[in-house]
N, C-alpha and C positions, 0 to 999 in steps of 0.2 A: 448502115456497116458505122460507121465514124462514129456514130455515140456506144453505140456495142462497145467498140475495143474503148473508147475514156473511162463507161462503167467498168470496165475488168482493170484499166492500171490505177483507180481509184480502191476500188479493189486489194487489189495487188501493196501498194500500198499500204492500207489498213489491214489486211494480213500481215505483213514484214511490221508494222509497227505495235501488230500486240505479240507475234512471235518474240521479236527484239528487246522489246522492254518492258516482258513478262520469260525469260530467258532464264533467270537466277530459278524460276520454280519453277519450270518447264524440266532442267537438267537434275535439280533434286527428285522431281517425283521419276523421271527416269533413270534416275542414277547414274549420268555421262560427265561428270566431273573431272577436271585432268585434273590432279592435282598434285604442288612441285614437291620436289625430289630432293632439289639440290645437288642431283647428278647430271641428267639429263634432260629434264626438268626444274629451266632458269623461273619460269612465273614468278611472281610475286602472291601470288594469293589462286585460289580454286578456280579454273576457270569451263566456261560450257562449252563442252563436244557436239552441239546443239546445230552448231552452222549446217551441217550435212541435213540434216530431222528438215531443218526449214526450206533449204534450197531445192530439198522436195519436194516440199508444199507449195512450193513456187511451179517447178518444172508439170505437178499432176496437174494444178493447175491450169496453164500452161495448154498443157494438152487434150484434156476435157471443152475446152474453150476453144481454141483449135479446129479440132474436130468438127465442129458444129458452123463454124463462122470464117477460118481461113484457112482455105484451101493450098495453100503456097506453103503453112510450115509442113501442111503433112505429105505433100511430095519432096519435100528438103528432105526430110523423115523418111522414104519410102512407107511411108503407110498410105496406102490404097484401099481399106475397109476396115470395117470394124474387128475383121480379128486379125490385122495386123495392129492395130489400137491394144489390141488384150494384151499381144505378145508380149508387144513395145514395153506398155505397160506395165507386166509383170519381170521382165527382163533387167526394166529399168529399176525396179524395186528389189531382184532379188543380189543390185549388184548394194543395190542399200542397203537393207538389211546384214549382208557383208560385211561394210564397214562399220555399220551400227552395232552387228556383236564384239568388233575389235577394237573399236572406239569401248563400250560396256567393256567386256572381259579381257583384251587383250591377246587374242589367236594366235599360236603359233608361225610366225612368218612362210613357213613350208604348207602347212594347212588355206594357212589365207591363199598362198599361190596359186596351187591347186584350186581351192573355187573360185579364184577369180581365170584361170585359163579355163576351168568347165563352162561356168557363164558367157563367159567371151566368147566360146565356142556356141554354144546356144548361138548366141549375138547374127554371128555370120556366118551362122548353117541356114537361121532364118531371114535373113535379110538379105539377097544372094547381091542388092544393090554395093552391099561393100566390100566386099571382093576386089583386092585388087589384079589386075589381067594384067599391067603392064609395068614394069620397071622404068622408071625416065629419067638421066642424067643430061647434062652437055656432052657427054660424051655419045653416048647410044643409047634405044628404047630398043630393049626388049618386048617381047610378047612372054606371057606365060599362058602356055597354052593347059598345062596341066590343072584339074580342077581341088584337087589337094595340094598343089602349089600356093595356086591362090588364096585357098586356107590359111595355109600358111603363114604366109605375108602377111594378110587380113591380122591371121589373133595373132605373131609375134608384133603386129602394130600399137594395138589397143592395147597389150601387156606392157609393152615395155612403157608407150605414158602413161600409164598406171604407176608401172612403178619409178618413175624417174619424176613425175609433180608430186606425188609421198614425200620422194627425198626431199624436192626443193621447196618443202611448207616446213619452214623452221623460227621466222623468226614474224613478228608484231606485222603485217601489211605486207609481209611480203609475198605470199600467193597470189594475194587479189590485184597486187599489183601487175605480176604477170599474166594473170587470166585478162586483167583491162588493157594489156598492151597484147593476147592475142586478137584479140575481136575488135584491137588499134584495125592488126594488118588485115583483117577478114576485110574487113571496111576499104580499109583504102583500097584491097586485091581487087574488089569487087564490090563494088558500095551496093550492087539495084543484088544479090544474091542474098545475100541475107535479110529473112523477111524484121519489118520494122518489128512486131506487136513480139518475137522471140529477142531481140535486141535491147527494146524497152524492159518488157520482163526481166533479163542477167542485168540489165544493168542496175535498176530499180534495185535487187537483193544485191550486187556489190557495191552501191552503196553502204545501205542499210549495215551489210556483214563490215564494212571498212571502219565506219566510226565507231563499232562497238568489239572489234579484232583493238583498231588502234589503239582501244584502252583494254586490252590484254584483257575483256570478258567475254568474247565468245571466239572459238577455234574454228576452224570448217571441220577436223575432224577427218578420216579415213572415210569414214560416209559422202561426205563433201570432196574427196580429192578421185574418190571413182565418179559421181556424179557427173562432176565437172571434166574429166578425161573424158567419160563417153560420150556428152557434149559435142567438146571440142574434135573427137574422132570424126563423128558425124560430120562435124562444118568439112573439116579437112579433106575427108572422101571427098566427097563435094566438089571442094575444088579441086583435089587432083585429076578427079576425074573430067570435068570441064571446059578445063584450061590446058592448050600442051606447054606451056610457058612454066606452067610449076613441077617441077625436079624435082628431084630427091636432095639434094644440096641446098635448096632452101627449103626441105622442111627443116635439113638438120641445123640449117645456120636458129630457124624457127625458135628448137629447142635445143639453142646450142648448148647451156647453160649449165640448164638444168640435166642434160644428158652427158654431157662430158665428166660433170662432178660427180654424178652417178658410177659411171667408165670409172672412175680415179682410185672413191670408196670403196667399189666392189673390191679391186687388184689387191689395195692394199689392207681391206681387212681380209682377203684371204693367205697374205705372204703374213697374216698374224695369227695366221689360223683360227680366226673369227668366223662365224656367217655372216655372206656376205650381205643377210638381207636387213644385221641386226644393227641396232643403234646405238651412235658415238655424236663426243665433239667437234670431229674433224671436218665437216663441209666447209663449203668454201664459207659460211658467211660469219662462221665462227672464226675462220681463218680473220676473216676483215673486221672482226670485232676484236682484237688483240691486235690493230693498227688506229681501230676508227672509232669512235662512237657510235649511236643505232640507226644518228640522224642519217650520218653519214655516208654506212655502208644500205644502206636502205636506197641512196640516193645513188649511191655507186653501181649497184644491179640494176637500178633505176635506168640509170643512164646508159649503160652498157648493152642492154637490148632493146631500149628504145633507138640507137644510133642503128641497131644492128639489124631493127625489120625499116627505118628509113635508107639505108643503104638494099635492103633485099628487092625494098618496092622502086628505086630509085635508077637504081646505078649494075644493081646482079651482075657483077663483077665477082661468083660468090667461090671462083677459087682463095686468089687473094685474102678477100673478105676470111675465111677458116682458115688463114694462116695469121690473118690478124686479132682475130677472134684469140685464135692458142698461143701465142705470141701477148698477151693484153691477160690473160686467166694466168698464165704461170707468173707474169708478173706481181697482181693478185692472190696468187696461192705463196709467195713466197715472202709478200711484201712487210717490213717488221718497222713498229718506229723506231727510231736512234733515239 
């Protein structure tokens, strides 16, 4: 089994090497280049939106390999039979296609949201294990007896995750650093729960993507955000259901920056009579760039999230941490150079 895993990892490295080093050619063939417009898209030269496609190739390879050689990962994703695998692959592919079409032709935000809701509903309806039957906080634990309410909370959780991670994808390395930190949290929280083959596959992709994303050559795209959101959602449900210590406050803190920034942007756009899902240059990272250079901005975002995770894991004083994060977020938002 160890030899099989080694061969699989060698295959993944070669696959990613080929995909990323030929990303420009692939993007030109598929017509998925992100062209600068000197308005919202401020990168200096056309960038490939193939990150989601490359992640999809990695995930498909992982799940087909694991179906034959890795039962632990199949259990983690609630895949018990060939029909479950087919259903999962179809839903995974549906998310990818939805994002890929948006990368290619820019769907209207309302149409994209409807598609995301529909595919998410298919997912939680197909895999009952994803249904959230209990809300746990520091103050109380409440059972949700209704199937409809369980479906609603699971559906709302996945769609919210997709929306906020999409809005948080702005600067080179910004999103992939955050993804690294989320999996860092999962590893610290329960080292034995995540399958090693799964982690290595994800990290191989992240390493290749980080190099090409830092250079502005490859972006994750809408398709990539949807896929990584789906994977993170499965991880969250597993951790939330398997441990009594995981409460809603902890998950809120884990996604504090993208969630709070998304809520602020939605209200600001609504007050300005704009579509809450429209794009602008009012994100936190845009505000930070008014006061700091790119490297300092990335470092501030990294340290904010890194220390939040450390405090979540080792101190667990959630209420105080939420207040501290809100105050620091407000400070960063209104920080200006003198």
